[in-house]
C-alpha positions in Angstrom: 0.0 0.0 0.0 2.9 2.4 0.6 3.6 2.3 -3.1 0.2 3.9 -3.8 0.8 6.9 -1.5 2.7 8.9 -4.2 0.7 7.6 -7.2 -0.6 10.2 -9.6 -3.1 8.8 -12.0 -6.3 9.6 -14.0 -7.9 6.2 -13.1 -7.3 2.6 -12.1 -8.7 -0.8 -12.8 -8.7 -3.6 -10.2 -9.4 -7.1 -11.4 -10.7 -9.7 -8.9 -11.7 -6.8 -6.7 -13.2 -8.9 -3.9 -9.6 -10.2 -3.3 -8.1 -6.8 -2.7 -8.0 -5.2 0.7 -10.5 -2.3 1.3 -7.7 0.0 2.6 -5.7 -0.6 -0.6 -8.8 0.3 -2.7 -9.4 3.5 -0.7 -5.7 4.5 -1.2 -6.1 4.1 -4.9 -9.4 6.0 -4.9 -7.8 9.0 -3.2 -5.0 9.1 -5.8 -7.1 9.3 -8.9 -7.6 12.6 -10.8 -4.1 13.7 -9.9 -2.7 13.4 -13.4 -2.7 15.2 -15.7 -2.7 18.4 -13.6 -6.3 19.8 -13.3 -7.6 16.5 -14.6 -11.1 16.9 -15.9 -12.1 13.3 -15.3 -11.2 10.6 -12.8 -12.4 7.0 -12.6 -12.0 3.6 -11.0 -13.0 0.3 -12.5 -13.4 -2.8 -10.4 -14.2 -6.2 -12.0 -14.8 -9.3 -10.0 -16.8 -12.4 -9.5 -20.0 -12.1 -7.4 -19.1 -11.1 -3.8 -20.8 -12.6 -0.7 -23.6 -10.4 0.7 -21.4 -9.3 3.6 -18.6 -8.1 1.4 -18.4 -4.2 1.3 -18.5 -4.3 -2.5 -22.1 -5.7 -2.3 -23.5 -2.6 -0.6 -21.1 0.1 -1.9 -22.5 0.2 -5.4 -25.8 1.4 -6.9 -26.5 -1.6 -9.1 -27.9 -1.0 -12.6 -29.5 -4.4 -12.4 -30.2 -5.4 -8.7 -28.2 -8.5 -7.6 -30.3 -11.6 -7.2 -29.8 -11.5 -3.4 -31.0 -9.7 -0.3 -31.3 -5.9 -0.2 -28.9 -4.5 2.4 -30.7 -1.1 2.9 -27.2 0.6 3.1 -26.8 3.6 0.8 -24.2 3.1 -1.9 -21.1 5.3 -2.0 -21.5 8.5 -4.1 -20.5 7.9 -7.7 -20.3 4.1 -7.4 -22.3 2.4 -10.2 -22.3 -1.4 -10.6 -23.4 -3.8 -13.3 -24.4 -7.2 -12.2 -23.9 -9.8 -14.9 -26.6 -12.4 -15.8 -26.0 -16.1 -15.3 -23.6 -17.7 -17.7 -22.6 -14.2 -18.8 -19.8 -15.1 -21.1 -21.2 -18.3 -22.7 -21.1 -16.9 -26.2 -17.3 -16.6 -26.0 -16.6 -20.0 -24.3 -16.4 -23.5 -25.7 -19.8 -25.3 -25.9 -20.7 -27.0 -22.6 -18.2 -24.9 -20.5 -20.7 -24.0 -17.7 -22.2 -27.5 -17.8 -18.7 -28.9 -17.2 -18.3 -26.6 -14.2 -21.6 -27.8 -12.7 -20.4 -31.3 -13.1 -16.9 -30.6 -11.6 -18.4 -28.7 -8.6 -21.6 -30.7 -8.2 -21.1 -31.0 -4.4 -20.3 -27.3 -4.0 -23.7 -25.8 -4.6 -22.6 -22.4 -3.2 -19.8 -22.3 -5.7 -22.1 -23.1 -8.6 -24.6 -20.4 -7.4 -21.8 -17.8 -7.5 -19.7 -18.7 -10.5 -22.3 -20.2 -12.9 -25.6 -18.7 -11.8 -24.2 -15.2 -10.9 -25.7 -15.1 -7.5 -24.1 -13.4 -4.5 -22.4 -15.7 -2.1 -23.8 -16.4 1.3 -21.8 -16.5 4.5 -22.7 -19.5 6.5 -21.7 -19.3 10.1 -20.9 -22.4 12.2 -21.5 -24.7 9.3 -18.1 -26.5 9.3 -18.2 -26.8 13.1 -21.7 -28.1 13.1 -20.8 -30.7 10.4 -17.8 -31.9 12.4 -19.9 -32.3 15.6 -22.7 -34.0 13.7 -20.4 -36.7 12.4 -19.1 -37.6 15.9 -22.4 -37.3 17.8 -25.7 -38.1 16.1 -28.3 -35.5 16.8 -31.9 -36.6 17.3 -34.7 -34.1 17.0 -38.1 -35.0 18.4 -41.3 -33.4 17.4 -44.5 -33.6 19.3 
């Protein structure tokens, strides 16, 4: 991040934005519009796969097409416009059956398929790995009356 402190740029592009630390993004944002002098335009572009619903990116943008997930109620950052891609968004440029192959490869990872094939935001599931470990060792019986 120290390398960005003296950066003078018109704009930036961050690919796989959900993998980049938010402080690093903020540092880049405060360095745009510094070149050329009296720059008439400044911009930042972030591209990424769908974030999970708790990732800051999910609520920071005013989405042109609303994401197929919960509404956060948080106001987007000023000047932040997002474009949510439809399912199988790049199918025309990929080999036939590409997404079907992914579904087959990841058939046991339904959350992965929802994000990377169906274009849905990810969900953060708390306690799930812990619960699964406990359940394997100790059977849980639920009684209904």
